N, C-alpha and C positions, 0 to 999 in steps of 0.2 A: 373220410369226408368231414366228420365232426372235428377231428384233430386239425385239419387244414383251416376250417372256419374259426376254431379257437385260436390258432396261431395268427390268423389274419386280424381278428379282433384285438388280441394282445398287442400285436405290432402297431395298430392304429392308436391304441391307448398309450403305449410307450412313446410313440412319436409325438403325440400331443403333449404329454408330460415333459418331454425333452424340450420342445419349443417353449413351453411355459417357463421352464427353468432358465433358459437362455434369455427370454424376454424380461424376466424378473431381474436377472443379473444386469442386463443392459440398462434397465430403468433405474436400478440402484446407483450405477456408476454415473449416469447422466444427472440424476437428482443431486448428487454430491458436488458437482462442478459449481453451481451457483453458490452453494454454501462455502466452498473453498475460496471462490473469488471474493465473497463478502469478507471472509476472514483475512485474505490478503490485503484488502482495502483497509480494514481496521488496524492491522499490524503496520501498514504503511503510514496512515495518517495520525495515529495516536502519538507516537514519540515526536513526530515532526511538529504537530500543533503544540504539544507541551513545551518544546524548546523555543518555538517562535514566540510564544507568549512571554518568554523571559527576556527577549531582546528589546532593544530600543530602536526607534526610527533611524537614528544616526549610526547604528551599528549593523545595518543590513545593506547589501550591495545594490538593491533595487531602488531606483529613483521613483518618485511619485508618478503614477500613470504608466510605468514601465512593466513589461512582462518578460519572463525568462523561463527556460526549462531547468535551470539550476538556481540555487539560492545560497549565498554565503552570508553568515552573520556571526555575532559573538553573543555569549550569554554571561551573566555575572559569575565570577569565580573567585574563590578565596586565594589570591595569588601569594600573599605573604603568610599564609597558614596561621592567622591569628583567630580563626573561628568565625569571622564575619566577612562579608563581601564588600565592605565599605572600608576605605583607607582611613588614616588618622585625621584627614581634613574633611571627611564626609563624602568623598567621591566614590562611585561604584568601581570596583576592580573588575576588569573584563578579561575573560579567558581568550584562548586562541580561536582561530576561524573554524567554524563548523560549516560543512558544505553538504547539501542534499542535492542529489542528481539521479537521473536515470542512466544506467550504463548500457552498453551495446547488447547485453544479454537480457534486456527487459526487466531489470531489477532496480529497485530503489536502493541507493547506497547513501551512507553517511560517512563522511571523511572528517576526522578530527585528529590533530597531532600526528599526521602522517599515516594513520591507520584507517583503512577503508573497510567498512562492514556492510553486509547486505541486510537491509531491513525487510524487504518484501519482494516476492517474485511476481511475474506476469503483468508488470506495469507497461502499458502501451503508450499512455500519454501522461505527462507531468507538466503542469504549468503553474508558475507563481506570478501573481499580478498584484502590484502595489496600487491600491485603489486611489484614483485621482480625486483630490479634494478631501481625502480622509488620510492624513499623514500616517496614522498609527495602524491602519488596516491592511492586511495582506489576504488575498484570496488564493486558495490552493485548490487546484482541480487535478484529480487523479482518475485515470481509467485503467481497469484491469481487463484482461481478455484471455480466454483459453479455448482451444478447440478439442472436442472429444474424438474418440477413435473413429467415429462415423463421419467426421468432417464438419460437424455442427459447431458454429462459433457462438460462444457465450461471452457477454460483456457485462460489466457493472462499473459504475462511476460514483464518485463522491466529490462534494465541494465543501470546503471549510472556509469560514471567514474568521481570521485570527486577529485579535487586537494585541499589538505590542504594548507592554505595560511599563517598561523601565525607561 
């Protein structure tokens, strides 16, 4: 009788510990998703903003007041390899087209010189808006999303206002 009571108590304790371990593992996985999404946002927006700051209002495909889910622009480039991005008469030398877009796999991509590279995953919305009345400003809106194993949806979004300077 004592052995049966001991086995029963041990089974209850072991079952409780098992549930605690499973719950802790699930909590760890769930708490990692918002951090991962924030990282995806930062990886998406950082290079994009850095390059958009280098372009000029005349070198971007968005008209004032227009919005698009892709953007094409040029940044200064040392085309003649003389060490500066200004030619002999003082004009800026511009590189080839850079295109940022969201592909069908929910990834932010950057295309330059015929090469497309993935910048960040989990991108569900991407919108570029040329601010009306502010010729040199572009607003970038990005939303990332991911679903955990239990079917819970997590989202994060970021908005950047970028001033073109060249």
